A tleap script that builds the chain and sets N, CA, C and O, in Angstrom:
source leaprc.protein.ff14SB
mol = sequence {
  NMET LEU ARG ARG ALA ALA ILE GLU PHE ALA
  ALA PRO PRO GLN ALA PHE TRP ARG LEU SER
  LEU LYS GLU TRP ARG ALA LEU ALA GLY ALA
  PRO SER ALA PRO VAL LEU ALA ARG SER GLY
  LEU ALA ALA LEU MET ALA ARG PHE PRO ASP
  GLU GLU GLY ALA ASP CGLN
}
set mol.1.N position { -13.151 16.475 24.130 }
set mol.1.CA position { -12.787 15.084 24.219 }
set mol.1.C position { -14.016 14.187 24.084 }
set mol.1.O position { -13.973 13.190 23.363 }
set mol.2.N position { -15.101 14.525 24.762 }
set mol.2.CA position { -16.293 13.675 24.696 }
set mol.2.C position { -16.933 13.743 23.319 }
set mol.2.O position { -17.442 12.743 22.812 }
set mol.3.N position { -16.906 14.913 22.725 }
set mol.3.CA position { -17.478 15.041 21.381 }
set mol.3.C position { -16.686 14.202 20.393 }
set mol.3.O position { -17.264 13.550 19.523 }
set mol.4.N position { -15.369 14.215 20.524 }
set mol.4.CA position { -14.526 13.400 19.646 }
set mol.4.C position { -14.833 11.918 19.835 }
set mol.4.O position { -14.899 11.171 18.858 }
set mol.5.N position { -15.021 11.486 21.076 }
set mol.5.CA position { -15.347 10.091 21.348 }
set mol.5.C position { -16.697 9.729 20.733 }
set mol.5.O position { -16.860 8.635 20.193 }
set mol.6.N position { -17.663 10.641 20.813 }
set mol.6.CA position { -18.983 10.376 20.228 }
set mol.6.C position { -18.872 10.188 18.723 }
set mol.6.O position { -19.524 9.315 18.149 }
set mol.7.N position { -18.045 11.010 18.086 }
set mol.7.CA position { -17.864 10.884 16.633 }
set mol.7.C position { -17.171 9.571 16.295 }
set mol.7.O position { -17.565 8.887 15.350 }
set mol.8.N position { -16.143 9.216 17.058 }
set mol.8.CA position { -15.413 7.971 16.805 }
set mol.8.C position { -16.306 6.746 16.987 }
set mol.8.O position { -16.184 5.776 16.239 }
set mol.9.N position { -17.192 6.780 17.963 }
set mol.9.CA position { -18.089 5.646 18.211 }
set mol.9.C position { -19.345 5.711 17.351 }
set mol.9.O position { -20.180 4.808 17.402 }
set mol.10.N position { -19.486 6.778 16.559 }
set mol.10.CA position { -20.655 6.985 15.702 }
set mol.10.C position { -21.948 6.877 16.514 }
set mol.10.O position { -22.919 6.249 16.090 }
set mol.11.N position { -21.932 7.504 17.684 }
set mol.11.CA position { -23.095 7.453 18.567 }
set mol.11.C position { -24.186 8.385 18.053 }
set mol.11.O position { -23.926 9.566 17.821 }
set mol.12.N position { -25.392 7.878 17.874 }
set mol.12.CA position { -26.488 8.766 17.484 }
set mol.12.C position { -26.826 9.707 18.644 }
set mol.12.O position { -26.532 9.401 19.800 }
set mol.13.N position { -27.440 10.846 18.336 }
set mol.13.CA position { -27.744 11.823 19.399 }
set mol.13.C position { -28.522 11.232 20.574 }
set mol.13.O position { -28.277 11.598 21.724 }
set mol.14.N position { -29.455 10.325 20.296 }
set mol.14.CA position { -30.240 9.748 21.399 }
set mol.14.C position { -29.333 8.988 22.366 }
set mol.14.O position { -29.508 9.073 23.582 }
set mol.15.N position { -28.376 8.255 21.833 }
set mol.15.CA position { -27.460 7.505 22.691 }
set mol.15.C position { -26.548 8.456 23.452 }
set mol.15.O position { -26.258 8.239 24.628 }
set mol.16.N position { -26.101 9.504 22.783 }
set mol.16.CA position { -25.230 10.481 23.432 }
set mol.16.C position { -25.895 11.066 24.663 }
set mol.16.O position { -25.283 11.128 25.729 }
set mol.17.N position { -27.140 11.496 24.527 }
set mol.17.CA position { -27.820 12.160 25.647 }
set mol.17.C position { -28.241 11.200 26.739 }
set mol.17.O position { -28.501 11.639 27.859 }
set mol.18.N position { -28.319 9.903 26.462 }
set mol.18.CA position { -28.684 8.923 27.496 }
set mol.18.C position { -27.499 8.524 28.362 }
set mol.18.O position { -27.691 8.091 29.499 }
set mol.19.N position { -26.280 8.659 27.853 }
set mol.19.CA position { -25.111 8.225 28.608 }
set mol.19.C position { -24.771 9.225 29.715 }
set mol.19.O position { -24.908 10.438 29.556 }
set mol.20.N position { -24.327 8.672 30.830 }
set mol.20.CA position { -23.878 9.536 31.927 }
set mol.20.C position { -22.445 9.984 31.650 }
set mol.20.O position { -21.758 9.416 30.801 }
set mol.21.N position { -22.012 10.995 32.367 }
set mol.21.CA position { -20.651 11.475 32.214 }
set mol.21.C position { -19.654 10.369 32.561 }
set mol.21.O position { -18.606 10.241 31.928 }
set mol.22.N position { -19.991 9.588 33.559 }
set mol.22.CA position { -19.120 8.478 33.968 }
set mol.22.C position { -18.981 7.461 32.832 }
set mol.22.O position { -17.888 6.954 32.582 }
set mol.23.N position { -20.084 7.167 32.150 }
set mol.23.CA position { -20.038 6.229 31.024 }
set mol.23.C position { -19.192 6.788 29.880 }
set mol.23.O position { -18.417 6.055 29.266 }
set mol.24.N position { -19.337 8.077 29.593 }
set mol.24.CA position { -18.552 8.692 28.522 }
set mol.24.C position { -17.080 8.707 28.856 }
set mol.24.O position { -16.239 8.469 27.990 }
set mol.25.N position { -16.766 8.983 30.093 }
set mol.25.CA position { -15.358 8.964 30.486 }
set mol.25.C position { -14.769 7.579 30.303 }
set mol.25.O position { -13.621 7.445 29.881 }
set mol.26.N position { -15.538 6.551 30.615 }
set mol.26.CA position { -15.058 5.181 30.419 }
set mol.26.C position { -14.857 4.891 28.934 }
set mol.26.O position { -13.852 4.294 28.547 }
set mol.27.N position { -15.800 5.309 28.109 }
set mol.27.CA position { -15.676 5.082 26.667 }
set mol.27.C position { -14.510 5.849 26.068 }
set mol.27.O position { -13.850 5.360 25.151 }
set mol.28.N position { -14.252 7.037 26.573 }
set mol.28.CA position { -13.196 7.881 26.029 }
set mol.28.C position { -11.824 7.535 26.606 }
set mol.28.O position { -10.810 8.081 26.172 }
set mol.29.N position { -11.793 6.637 27.573 }
set mol.29.CA position { -10.525 6.251 28.165 }
set mol.29.C position { -9.995 7.237 29.175 }
set mol.29.O position { -8.815 7.202 29.526 }
set mol.30.N position { -10.857 8.119 29.646 }
set mol.30.CA position { -10.440 9.101 30.654 }
set mol.30.C position { -10.279 8.411 32.001 }
set mol.30.O position { -11.002 7.459 32.296 }
set mol.31.N position { -9.356 8.870 32.812 }
set mol.31.CA position { -9.190 8.255 34.138 }
set mol.31.C position { -10.431 8.494 34.993 }
set mol.31.O position { -11.054 9.554 34.927 }
set mol.32.N position { -10.772 7.504 35.784 }
set mol.32.CA position { -11.942 7.641 36.649 }
set mol.32.C position { -11.563 8.404 37.912 }
set mol.32.O position { -10.385 8.569 38.229 }
set mol.33.N position { -12.563 8.854 38.609 }
set mol.33.CA position { -12.336 9.589 39.851 }
set mol.33.C position { -11.748 8.648 40.903 }
set mol.33.O position { -12.072 7.461 40.918 }
set mol.34.N position { -10.903 9.159 41.766 }
set mol.34.CA position { -10.326 8.301 42.805 }
set mol.34.C position { -11.409 7.820 43.768 }
set mol.34.O position { -12.389 8.516 44.033 }
set mol.35.N position { -11.205 6.637 44.270 }
set mol.35.CA position { -12.153 6.038 45.212 }
set mol.35.C position { -11.743 6.453 46.620 }
set mol.35.O position { -10.561 6.438 46.962 }
set mol.36.N position { -12.714 6.818 47.420 }
set mol.36.CA position { -12.451 7.204 48.802 }
set mol.36.C position { -12.178 5.948 49.621 }
set mol.36.O position { -13.034 5.069 49.715 }
set mol.37.N position { -11.002 5.862 50.208 }
set mol.37.CA position { -10.643 4.718 51.044 }
set mol.37.C position { -11.372 4.804 52.385 }
set mol.37.O position { -11.844 5.870 52.781 }
set mol.38.N position { -11.454 3.684 53.066 }
set mol.38.CA position { -12.137 3.638 54.360 }
set mol.38.C position { -11.517 4.637 55.338 }
set mol.38.O position { -12.232 5.275 56.110 }
set mol.39.N position { -10.202 4.771 55.305 }
set mol.39.CA position { -9.544 5.709 56.225 }
set mol.39.C position { -9.949 7.151 55.911 }
set mol.39.O position { -10.100 7.967 56.820 }
set mol.40.N position { -10.122 7.462 54.625 }
set mol.40.CA position { -10.571 8.790 54.236 }
set mol.40.C position { -11.993 9.058 54.698 }
set mol.40.O position { -12.311 10.157 55.151 }
set mol.41.N position { -12.849 8.043 54.579 }
set mol.41.CA position { -14.224 8.175 55.045 }
set mol.41.C position { -14.257 8.390 56.559 }
set mol.41.O position { -15.001 9.235 57.057 }
set mol.42.N position { -13.449 7.623 57.281 }
set mol.42.CA position { -13.404 7.767 58.737 }
set mol.42.C position { -12.938 9.170 59.129 }
set mol.42.O position { -13.458 9.755 60.079 }
set mol.43.N position { -11.966 9.706 58.403 }
set mol.43.CA position { -11.481 11.054 58.695 }
set mol.43.C position { -12.572 12.093 58.445 }
set mol.43.O position { -12.728 13.027 59.231 }
set mol.44.N position { -13.326 11.938 57.358 }
set mol.44.CA position { -14.429 12.867 57.086 }
set mol.44.C position { -15.530 12.760 58.140 }
set mol.44.O position { -16.093 13.769 58.563 }
set mol.45.N position { -15.833 11.530 58.559 }
set mol.45.CA position { -16.868 11.342 59.585 }
set mol.45.C position { -16.445 11.971 60.908 }
set mol.45.O position { -17.275 12.534 61.622 }
set mol.46.N position { -15.159 11.880 61.235 }
set mol.46.CA position { -14.673 12.484 62.479 }
set mol.46.C position { -14.697 14.010 62.384 }
set mol.46.O position { -14.995 14.698 63.360 }
set mol.47.N position { -14.383 14.523 61.210 }
set mol.47.CA position { -14.342 15.983 61.034 }
set mol.47.C position { -15.739 16.595 60.973 }
set mol.47.O position { -15.955 17.706 61.456 }
set mol.48.N position { -16.687 15.869 60.381 }
set mol.48.CA position { -18.055 16.367 60.213 }
set mol.48.C position { -19.062 15.361 60.788 }
set mol.48.O position { -19.768 14.695 60.031 }
set mol.49.N position { -19.130 15.247 62.117 }
set mol.49.CA position { -20.047 14.271 62.721 }
set mol.49.C position { -21.511 14.644 62.480 }
set mol.49.O position { -21.858 15.812 62.308 }
set mol.50.N position { -22.349 13.616 62.475 }
set mol.50.CA position { -23.794 13.853 62.365 }
set mol.50.C position { -24.275 14.589 63.606 }
set mol.50.O position { -23.765 14.388 64.708 }
set mol.51.N position { -25.272 15.448 63.399 }
set mol.51.CA position { -25.854 16.143 64.521 }
set mol.51.C position { -26.856 15.234 65.214 }
set mol.51.O position { -27.487 14.397 64.568 }
set mol.52.N position { -27.003 15.389 66.505 }
set mol.52.CA position { -27.974 14.590 67.263 }
set mol.52.C position { -29.375 14.857 66.746 }
set mol.52.O position { -29.785 16.012 66.625 }
set mol.53.N position { -30.112 13.799 66.442 }
set mol.53.CA position { -31.493 13.923 66.004 }
set mol.53.C position { -31.660 14.468 64.608 }
set mol.53.O position { -32.770 14.843 64.233 }
set mol.54.N position { -30.607 14.529 63.829 }
set mol.54.CA position { -30.691 15.094 62.477 }
set mol.54.C position { -31.528 14.231 61.545 }
set mol.54.O position { -32.166 14.761 60.635 }
set mol.55.N position { -31.545 12.920 61.746 }
set mol.55.CA position { -32.287 12.035 60.839 }
set mol.55.C position { -33.650 11.640 61.390 }
set mol.55.O position { -34.206 10.623 60.974 }
set mol.56.N position { -34.178 12.391 62.283 }
set mol.56.CA position { -35.500 12.060 62.846 }
set mol.56.C position { -36.501 13.112 62.503 }
set mol.56.O position { -37.665 13.006 62.889 }
savepdb mol mol.pdb
quit
């Protein structure tokens, strides 16, 4: 799919290798990854709490 999009956009190799996968997906019309809602983040934080003193 990405190769086909590169051919359709006539992207030179330098441009192809500079683009991120996210940029190519946008150009190719692929659906983007779902966004994590605040409630989902809160559930992950509750399930995997930070350890005491981990960031020191």
